[in-house]
N, C-alpha and C positions, 0 to 999 in steps of 0.2 A: 295454710300459707300466710305469711305476714302481709299486712296491708301495705300497698304501695304508698309512697309519700304523695301528699296532695300537690298539685301544680304550684310552683313558686309564682309569686306575684310579679307583674311586670316591673314594679319599682325595685324589687329584690334583685331581679336579673340585671336591671340597669346599673345598680350600684356595684354589683360584682364585675360587670364589664368595665366600668370606670376604674375599678381597682386594678384590673389587668392592664388597662391602657396607661396607668400611672407607673407600671413596672412590677407589680406583684405577679407571681407565677400561678398558674392554675393549681399546681400541686400544693403550694403554700396556702392558697385560699381553701382548698379542699380539706386541709388539716384544721383550719380554723372554723369553716362553715360546713353545713351539711352536704351540699351538692358535691358530686364526684368531680375529679379533675377533667374527665372527658366531657361531662355535662357543661362545665364552665367553658371549655374550648368551643363546644357547639354553640353556646350562647354568644361568644365573641364573634364567631363566623356569621351567625345569623344577624347580629347587629351590624356587621359590615355589609352584608347583603342588603339589609333594609335601608342602609344609608347610601347604597350605590358605590361603596368604596373598594369592592373587590369582585373578582369573578369566582364562580363556583364550578368545581370539577364534577361532572356527571359521570356515572358509571357506564359510559358508552365507549370505552376503549380509548379515552384520552381527549374526547371532544369537550371543549370549554365554551361556556356561554356566560354572558353578563346577566344581571338580574332583570334588565329591561330589553335586552337584544334577543332576537330569534336565534335558534340553533344554526350553526354554520355547517358547511359541508364536511366531508370526511377529513380527518387530520392528515398532515403530511407525514411521511414515514420518518421516524426518529433516526437521527444520525448516531452511529456508534461512536463512542468516545474511547480515547486511548486509556487502557488500564493504568491505574496509579503507579504500579510497579514498573511500567515501561518507560517512565520519564527519564530521558537522557541515555537510555540504553542503545538506541539507534545512533544518535548523534547528539552531543551535548548542546549544540547550537540550536536544535529543534525547539527545546523549551528552556531548560537551564541546567547548569551543572550543580548537583547537590552540594558540592564543596562551596559554591558561592553562597548557597543558603546557610550553610554552617558558619561561614565567615561573617555573614550579615548578623546572625544571631549573636555571635561572640562580640562583634563590634558594638552592638546596640543593647547589650544585656543590662547596662546601667540605666537605660531609658525605658525599655519595655520589658514586660515579663517574658521569660524564656518560653514558657508553655504557650503563651499567646503567639509569639513569633513562629514557633514550630508549627502550630496549627494553621496559621495564615500562609506560611511558605510551603507547607506540605512536606516537611522533613520529619523523619521518624525520630522519636526520642533515643532509641537504641543506636541509630546511626550517628546522631549528633554527639552523644557521649562517647561513643567509640572513636569518633573523629577527634574529639578533644584529648582523649587518652593516648591516641596514636602518636608516636614521636614523628618529628619532621623527617622527610626523606632526605637523602644526601643531596638531591637536586634542589629541594626547597631550602636547605641550609645554605647551599652555595648561592642561591638567589638572594637570601637575606644579606649575606656578606657583600655580594656584588651590588645590590641596591644601595647599601650604605656607601660604598665607594662611588657610585654614580652620583648620589646626592651630594657628596663632598666635592666632587669635581664640578658639578653644576654650581655650587656655591662659590667655589674658587673662580669660576669663569664669570662671576657677577650675574649669574642667571641667564647667560647668553648662549651657551653651547647647546647644540642639538645632538642628534644621534651620531653623525659622522665624526665630529670632533671629540666627543666623549669616547667613542669607540677607539679612536687613535690614542687618546690619553690613557685608556685602560691598557692598550697593548704596550705602550711604553713603560707602564708601571708593572709589567710582568703579569698581566691578567688578560690573556688573549681569549676573547669570547666572540660569538657571532653578533653581527650587527642587528639582526632581528631580535635577538635576546635582549640586547641593550634597549631597543625600541619598546619591547614589551614591558620591561621593568620601568622605563621612563613613563610610559602611559599609566602604569599602576601607581607610580609615585606622583603623578600629576605634573611632570616636568616637560618642558618643551623649549625650543629655541625662540628666536624673535624674528619679526618681519619689519620691512622698512616703511617709512612714511611717504606722504605725497611730496612731489617735487616743488621747488620754489626757485624762481629765476634770480640769480645773483650777479651774473655778468651780462653787460650790455655791449653790443658790438658798436664800434666807432666806424661809421660808414665812410669817413674820409681817410682813415688810416689804411696803410698798405700792409696786408697780412704777410706773414712768413709762409714759405712753401711747406707742403706736407711731406716730411722726410721719412715717415714710417708707414703710412697707408694702412693703418690698423694692424700692423704687425707689432704687437706689444711684447716682444721677446728680446732678450739680451743675453749674450754669452758670458758676460761678466759684469762686475760693478761699474757704475758711472759711465755706462754707454748710452742709456736712455732714461731720462727723467720725464715724468708726467706731472702736470700741475693744474690746479683748479681752485675755485673758491666756493664755499657754502656758507650758510648762516646758522647761528646758534640763538634760539629764542630765549629771552629772559624777561622777567617782570619789569625790568628797567629799559627794555628795548632790545633790538637785534644787535648781536655781536657777530662779526664776520671772520671766518677762518680761511686762510690761504695755506695750501700745503704743496710740497714737492715730494714725490714718491719715486724711489728707484725701482724701475720695472724689473730688474734682475732679482731682487730679494723682497720686493713689496714693502720695503722699509720706508717710513716717513723720515726723510733726512732734513727737511726744512719745513717750518710752519710759523705762522704769525697770526695774531688776532688783533683786530681794531674795530672801532665803532663806525667806520666809514668804508667805502669801496673805492678809494682813490688808488693811484698807481703805487703809493708807498706800501700798501698792503702786500701786493705781489712781490715788490722789491725786497721787503723784509724776509719773506720766505725764501726767495732765491739767495739772498746773502747768507742766510743760515746754512743752506745746503752747500754753497760754495765754500764756506769756512770749514765745514765738517769734512768734506770729501776732496776738495782741491782737484777738480777734474781738469782734463786736458782738452778733450774734444767731445764732450757729452752733448747729446741732443735733448733739448728742453721742449717738450710737446705740450700744448695747451689749446684752449679754444680761442675764439676771436674776440674775447672780452677786451674792452678798452684798456684794462690794466696791463695786458700783455702786448698790445699793439702800440703802446705809447713810445715816444722817442727815448725817454729816460730808461725804460726797461730794455729797449734794444741796445742802447749804449752800454748798459751794465753787462749784458750778455756778451758783447764784443770784448769788453775789458777782461772778462773772466774766462774767455775761451769757450763759451757756451753757444751752441748752434740752435737758434729758435726754429720751432716747427709748429704748424697749426693745421688742424683738420678742416673739414667742410663746415659750412654754417648750419646751425640748427640740427645737428646730428650728434646725439649723445654717444653713439658707437665709436665716433672718432676720438673719444677720450674715455673709453669704457673702463680702463684700468683705474683711473683716478675716481671715476664715478663709483666703482666697486668699493673703494675705501670709504667714500662718503656714505654709501649704503650701510656699511658695517658700523660707522660712527653713529648714524641716525638710529639704526635698529638697537644697538647695544647700549647707547648712552642717551642721546637726545630725546628719544621717544619714551624713555623710562624714568626720566628725572625732570623736575621743574626747578629752574634756577631763579632765586629771588633777585640776586644782584649779578652784575657782570663780573665782579671779582670771583664769585662762587663758580660761575661758568668757566672762567679762565683756568681756575685750579682743577676743575673736573676734566676739562679737555686735556690739560697737561698730564694729569694722572692717567687718562685713558691712553694717550699716545705713547708716553715715555715709560709708564708703569705697567701697561698691559699689552697694547697692540704690538709694539716693537719687540719687547723681550719675551712675551709669553703666549700671545694668541696664535693658535695653529691655523695654517693656511692649506687648503687642498692643493693649490698650485705648487707648494713647497713640500709636497709629500707629508703634509700635516706637521710641519715644523714652523716655529716662529721665525720672523725675519732675522733676528739676532742669532738664533741658533743655526739658521741656514747659512748665514755669512761665516760664522765661526767654523762650521763643519767644512765649508768650501776652503777656508784658509788652511785648515789642517790637511785637507787632501792635497792642496798645492804644495805645502811644505813636505809632504810625504813623497810627492813626485819629484821635486827638486833634490831630495836627499838620496834618490836612487831607486825609488819604486815607480812602477808604471802600470797603467791599466790597459789590458788588451781589449780586443773588439768585443769579447764576451763579458767585459766588466770585471774580470779577475785581475788581481794585482800580483805582479811577479817582480823578482829582484835578482839581479845577476850576482855571482859570487863576489865580484870586485866592487859591487855597489853601482855599476853602470846601468843605465836604462836599457832594457831589452825591448 
């Protein structure tokens, strides 16, 4: 029998262990030096034990002990693990959907090696390459087209539309889909609506002024145009100081029919918005509802209302619900414009507010209260309906339109 190799010196073993700790593998060192790879691994384990850096597994059924600690009691029973092939078979939400792993590998293949990502995520090579070669399903192709339309609508809405308004816009464009599907695709694209900012007090009550009576009592409904107007004032922050905005909104169509911007909160601000509304609509007996701000309780404002045939109305003190319809417009303005932009100058803010009201809110922005139509479209549709009725058509109790042979209303 051949003689066994004499024991290696402690210095030799120490150098081999150091090489392993620097990144060399036992197999590589075994090819270069005489010791076998298993002997080198044993030296590394023994060096870790001697330094107190690891625990040693004894052949006692799984009991583990440290180099200096006494043996412990019997080990706890091992828990069974789910087999690898069972991932996602019961429910994809239990662990993960393999398709998600495939998508991650494809999205990050320019950053990480594909083999490494497959090994870390636990996806099979055959499954991954089969998934890549497999054509998109009809549903997936439709989702790609629908997602592109959703992103285009979101951009057109200046990044403000959420699921309900995008759902309504898709339906009008001839793409009727479920709302939950729209929500899913928006989540995947990272799209969402906006939320409003904190409140700021802009109107101060004049304790000595006599307020107008409450003529609506929170009933913000109107059967036609120029029956009920609501008005209020908010602020627009700029780097050059606050700019104040007064508006008059028609409760029937939610249209902003009067607005004015100034650097002060005097009565002239509310008067300018009222004058614009009167010039555009020329009402006969419209109700003008506002809060108890001194701008609306002043003598000058009351005289202008009397001259224009406007009936002033005011809610209770310190209750935002008594002017909720106008507060709703301000919430939209704040969420969709003021919270998302910073204005350096007041001129820049004036142009932005003008573009929002006259270029977006009135003509294009959809309102749930108007069956997801814009104020301008709503008013035009009602005008067409009125012309149809006066020309001989009528609408019965069920909503159907009928026409008599002679053109008379039935």
